[in-house]
N, C-alpha and C positions, 0 to 999 in steps of 0.2 A: 466558548465566545457568546454574546448577548446577540440577539437578532433585535435591529431598530426598526421601529414602524414609522408610519408617517407623522406620527408624534414624536419622535425622537429629535431633539434640537439641544443646542447649546445654551443654557441658560443665563441670563443675566445676572442673576443673583438666586442666593438660596431658596427665598419665598416663590420663585417664578412657578406658573401652574400653567398645564396646556390647557387649550381652550375647545378639545375636540371631546371632553368629557370621560376618557376614559382613565384606567388608575396607572398613576405614575408610582415612578421612583427616582426621586431626586435627590443626587449627592454632589456634594460641594467638596470637590477633591484636591487635594494639596499638590506638592512636588510629584507626588506617583501614589497610585493606587490601583487596586485591582477591584472589579464588580464582578460578582457570581451571581448566575441567574439562579432561580429556586430548583431547576431541574441539575443542579451540579454540573454544569458544562464548564468549557475552558475560560479564564478570565478574559476581560478586554483592561488592558493597562492603558490609561489616559494620563497625560502631563498636565496636571491644573486646570480640567475643564469640569463642567458640570453637566453630567450624563441624565438624561430624561428616556425612559424607557416604557414602551407604550404597549401593550396586548402582545407579548410573545409568548408562543407555546411551543413546546416539542413535537415533532412531527415521528411518525413509525418507525422511521429508520435512523433516527438520531440525532437528526439534525435538530435546528432550532428556526422556526419559521415565523415570520413575523405576519398581522394583518394586511401588508404589502406584499405578500410572498415570498420575502426575502430570507434566504435558507442558507445557514452557516454549519460549517463543521462543530460538533461537540465532539465531547471527550470521548463519548463511545464510539466516534467515527476513526480512532487512530488504529491503522492497520500496518504491521510489517512482519517481513519474515526472513528469515536467512539460514538455510540448510547447508551442510557440508558432507564430503565424502571422508571418514576417517579411517577407512580400511582400503584396502586395493579390492577391487570390483572383479568379479569373474561371471563371462557369459551366462552359468547356470543361472545367476540371480536375475537375470532379464527375463521379460515376456517374449517369447518368441514371436508374439503375434503383434505386441504393440513396440517393441523395443523401448520401452520407457526407463528413462535414466534414474536410479533409485539413491536415494541419500540415506544416510542412518544415523545423522544427528543433528538436532535443531539448536541452534545459536539463540535466534530470536523468533518469538512467535506471538507478536502481540495482536490480541485477537483472537487468537489460536483458529486461523482460517486455513494454515498450511497441513495437509494430513502427510505425515512422515511416511506412514506405510504406504500410500500410494503415492507418494511424492508429486503431491498434485495440489495447486492454491485453487482455492473457490472463491471468488469476490462477495462479499458481504452486501455491497451495495453498487449501484452505478457510479462511474468515476473514472479519472485518469491515473493509470497506473503505471509505476516503473518497475520494469524487470532487468536482471542482468545475469549473466552465468559464465562458468569459466569451468570448462571441463577437459581434464588433464590426461592425456594417453602417453603410454610409456613406448619407448623404442621399437618400432617395428616399419615395416614397407607398406603398411595401408593409410591410405588418407581417412579420416573420420569427418563425417558431415554431422553436427548436432543441431536441432531445429527446436524452437520454442515453439510450442504448439497450444493455440488458443480454439477451446472447443473441438479438438482433434483436427485442426486445420493449421498448417506450418505458415507461421506470422514471418520469422526471420531464422536465419541458420548462419552457421560459423563451420568452417573448415580448420583442419591441423593435417598438414601432410608432410613437413620436414623430415626427410630421413636422415639426416646428419647430426641431431640432436638426442639427448638420452631421454628428454619429456618434452612435451608441447601441449600448449592447450588451446582449444577451440573456444573463443569467447566473442560476446555481443551482447548488446543491451538495446533496449525501446522502450518506448510510451506506448501504451494502449489504451484505447475506450472500453470498458467493458461495462456489460450488463451485470445486473445482481444473478448469482449463480454461475456466470462463467467460470471457465476452469481452464489452469494453464498448468504445463507440465513440461517437462525434455524428453525428447526422444532422439534415438541415436538412428539417424537416416542410413548411414553407409560407413563400413569399415565394422571393426571391433575395438573392444577396450580390454581385450585379456590382461589380467595381472595388472592393470595400471590404474586411473585417475584417483587414485588417492589424493587429498587436499582440491578436489571439485567442489565448486560451491555454486549456489543458487538461490538469487535475493529477489525481493520485491517489495515495495510498499505503497500506499494510496497517497498519490500527488494532492489530490482535492477530489470531493465529490461533486455530483452532477445533480 
């Protein structure tokens, strides 16, 4: 997208000029057109309008910031991941200290901020993030509790304890405010996943930056 400063206006004619003295990009758009910034960010699509852009510049975190401090998401701000468990889990694969729930396959890792080996996501920038998980247990007489951990503190939990089904899942989802370098992973707080949780999933994405 493009950041629009105080000079950004809809012009009455193609030859219109901004009076603030800054450099202008004036485009007369037809029925539909896309405008790209010089830093190759996402386009703004307008319908039949004349766009004037003044004094925009990229910031260090990938946003485009105008002279008025307006900051919008750029193409480099796209963040999303989805990891799955394609094989059954055995307790020996878990750390006895952290009880981290590990995944063995990544389906999506836009931005490459999900570490499969650690099964941990690290936020590349401050923003609002969405997370969801679905952890499957096989039939046993134990209730499991799965928590989503942000910087090693439990934020939300889910339980699965029905003894009359072959398979059951602990599922939950949440929106989180995360700072840059905050980390998120799943932890088994209660019970065990012996022989189970094939088809479990863990997903997240950046909703919008702050």
